[in-house]
N, C-alpha and C positions, 0 to 999 in steps of 0.2 A: 305354665306356673313361674311367678315371680322369684327369684333367687333370693333368701335371704340369708345376712352375713349372720356367722357365727364369732362370738369373740369369746376367746379363750383367757380363763383366770386359773391360775393356781393357787391350791388352799392350802395354808400351813399356819404355824402356830410358834411363837418364840418357847419352846419347850421339848423336852426330849420325846413324850408321848403326847400325840393330839387325838386324832381318831382312832387310827388302828392301833389299839394299845399291844403293846410286846412285840411290836414289829421292830423296835430298837435294837432287840436281841440278835437280829439277822446278821451273819457276817458281814453281809455288803451293805448293812445300814450304817450311815454316820452321822444318826440324827444325836448322838452324845455329844457332839461338838457344836450344838447349838449355841455356845456360849462363847464361840470365837467368831469374830469379823469375817474372815474368810468362808466360813461354812454358808455365810448370806452373802456375800459378792459373788461367791461361785455361783450359787444358785441363781442370782440374779441374771447372770451372764448367760447361764443355760438357758433361762426362760426366754431371754430375747433370742437368743440363737436360735431358737426353737419357735419364735415368731408367736409367742404368748401376747397378749395383751396386758395383761396384769398379776399381780400377786396380791393378794389378799391374805391380811395376816389376822387371824382370831385371838381373843383375849377373854381371859375371866379375872373379877378380881374376888378372891375368897378361895376355899380349899372346899375339896369332897370329904366332908366328914360325917356323913349321915350313915352309911353302912357300919355297920357294928359300933357306932358311934365313937369312930376315931377314923385316921389318917394311915392305917398300918396299910392297908391294900393299896390306897392310894399313892403313899410315898414308896411301898415295893415295887410296884409296878409303872411308876412315873408317870401316873395320869394325870396330866395337866399340871405337874408338881414337880419339880420348880418350873416356875415360868416366868420369863423376863419381859420387860417392857417392849411393846411391839415397837412405837415410834421411833426409838432410838436406832432402829435398825435400817431406816429407809435413806436417810441422805448418804449413807456408805454404799448402799445398793442405786441410789440414782448417780453416783458418782463412776458407777463403772459400764451405766447403761443409756441410752438415749430416748430410748420410746417405751420403756415398760412402764406402766401405771402401778400404783401401789393403795391400796386401800387398807387403813389400819381400824382395829376395833379400839373403843375407846368408852369407857362407861362413864355417861353423863351424870348420875347420881352421886358422883364422888369426885368429880371434877368443876371446882369455880368457874363459869364460863366465861369469865374476864381473862383469865389466864390461859383458858383452853384456847379462845381464840386467837391469841397471840402463837401460843404451840401451832395450831395449824396454818396460819399465815406463815409463820417461819418455814415450816414443811412446806407448802407450797412453791414459796421461793425457792428453797433449797432445790427442789426437785423441777423446776420451771414448768410447774402447773401439772403436774402428775400424782398429785396428791387426793385421794378419798378417804372419807370416814365411815366406817360402820357404825351407827346409832344403835347403842343399848342402853337399857335401863338396869339390868343386874337380875339375877335370877336366885343367889347363894344367900342364903341366911349368914352363912360365915363371915362372907364378905361385909356384910351390913355391920355384924358384930367387932370384925376388926376393925372399922372405921367410927368405932365409938357408936354405934346406934343399937339399941334394943333388937329392933328386927327391922326388915324391910317396909317401905311403903307398899301398901294394898295396891294390887296389881293396876288399876285403872286408873289410881292416882298416880302412880310413876309416869304413864303417858301422859297426863294433864300437866307433870312438873316438865316432862320432855317437851311438850307444846311450848311452854313458857320460855325454857332454856334456848330452843331453836328460835324463837322471836327475838329475844336478845341477840344472838348470835348473829342473825341476819342484820340487824341495826348495826352491829359492829362492823362486820365484815363489808356490809354494800352502801352505809349510810354516813359513816365518819370520815372518809377522806375521798374527797371528788379526785376523779381522773388527772386532773391537772392541778392538784396539789403540789406534786412534786416537782420541783423546778431544775435542782443539780446545776443552779448556775455559779460557779467559782468565781466569776468576774464581779458580781453584784453581792458576791457572798449569802447568796439566799438558797437555802435548800430546799425549803418549802414554804408554802403560801399559807399561813396561819389563816386566813380570810377562809379558806376552802377545806380546812378541817374542822369538822363539826363535832360539839359536846353531843353525847348518845346519853338520853334521859330515858330510863324504863322503870316503871312500876308496875310490876307483875305480880301475879299472885303468889308466886315462888321466890321471885329472883328482882331484886331492885339494883339499879345501875345508874351512876352519875358521873361520866367520865367521856375520855377520848379513846378509842382505838390505838394501841400501842404501835402497830405494825402500818407501814404505807401498803398501798394495795397490792396484792399478790396478783399471779397471772390469772386464777381464777376467782380471785376474791373469795367466794364460796366453793369449798371443796365438791369435788363428786359426792353424793350422799347415799349410801347403805342402809337398809333395814330389813330386818328379818320377821318381823310381828305376824304370828299366824292366830291370834285372837281376833274378837271382832275390831276390838279398839287397838289392838296393834295394827291392823290391818288399816284403819282408818287413820291411822298416825302415818303409816306407810305412804298412804295414797296422798297425803298433804305434802309430804317432804320428801320422799325417797326417788332418787332416779334409777337406782338400781334395788330390787326388792327378792331377796331370797324366799323360795316356796319349796315345799316340802308337800307332795300328793303320792299315793299309792298306784292311780294308774292315769290313763290318758283323759278320761272323762272326769275325772275329779280335779285334775291339773286344770283342764280347760275351764271348768264352771270357778276354778280360784283365780285364775288370771281374768276372767271375764268379770267377777265381782269387785276384785280390785281395780279393774280398767272403770268401773261405774263410779267409783268412789272418787278415782283421781280429779275429775272434772266436769261439772262445775261441784257436784254435791259434797264431796269433802269441804271444799273452800267453803261453801255456804255453811256446812253442818260446825265447822271449828271455829268461825266468826263469832 
C-alpha cells in the first residue's frame, strides 16, 4: 500500500474562547493573553519546532446574540468575543519562523475586493509565500447589521457573489503584472516597465473594477485557498476554487461519500457548470 503524507495544521482564533469554551479558566491555559504579540510568536515557534505545516486562524464578523436575545452568555464565557483581526498576527509569526504556513479567515462579504487583493499580496510578500486564505461569506445576521445592512444576502446568492469576487481577484493577482514587469534597474532609473503592467477591467454581476493591482507579484500571486462549504452550493464553490476543503462527517462511509462528491465536482463538471 502506498504511503500517504499527512499535513498537520493547528487551529486557533484571535480570541480567548474559540471552540472549547471555558478552557481559558484552566490554571495552565494562557488564552487570556491572546492580545499580546508574544502569545502568537511563541505559538508559531512551538508549532514549527513540532514540525507542524501550518496554523489556521478562524474568524467571525458579528457576535452571538440569539440566545436569550442578548450577548450576556457570550461575553461572560468569552465565546468568540472579544475577537481581534487575524491577518495582523501573521507577519510577526512569519518573522520568527521559516517553514510554517498561515491560513487566515476573511469574510469577503464585507471586504472590498480591490483592497483585499492588496492586503493578501502584502501578506504573501511578508511571509515569503506562506500565506493562505480561508474564504467565508458569513453566517451571522449580527455581522450584517453591524455593517449597515438589514440582513445577509440569501444563502446561495452569497456564493454567487463569492464567485464574482474570486474572478475579480484572479484578474488582479494573475493578470495585472507580468513576471518581467519589475526590473529594479537603478542605473537606468527604471523600477518597473509600465508596458508589462495591465489595466484590469471587470464588469461582473456584483463587482465592477477599472484599475491596476497595487502590488507587484508576490511569491504565490494567488494565495492558497481554503473553503468549508457543506451545502450543495457551497460544495460547488469549493470544488471550483479551493485547494483545501474542510469537511465534517459522522463516520467513514459518509466521509468517503462526501469526498467522492467533491472530487466529482472539482473537474471538469464544476468548471463547466459555473461558466
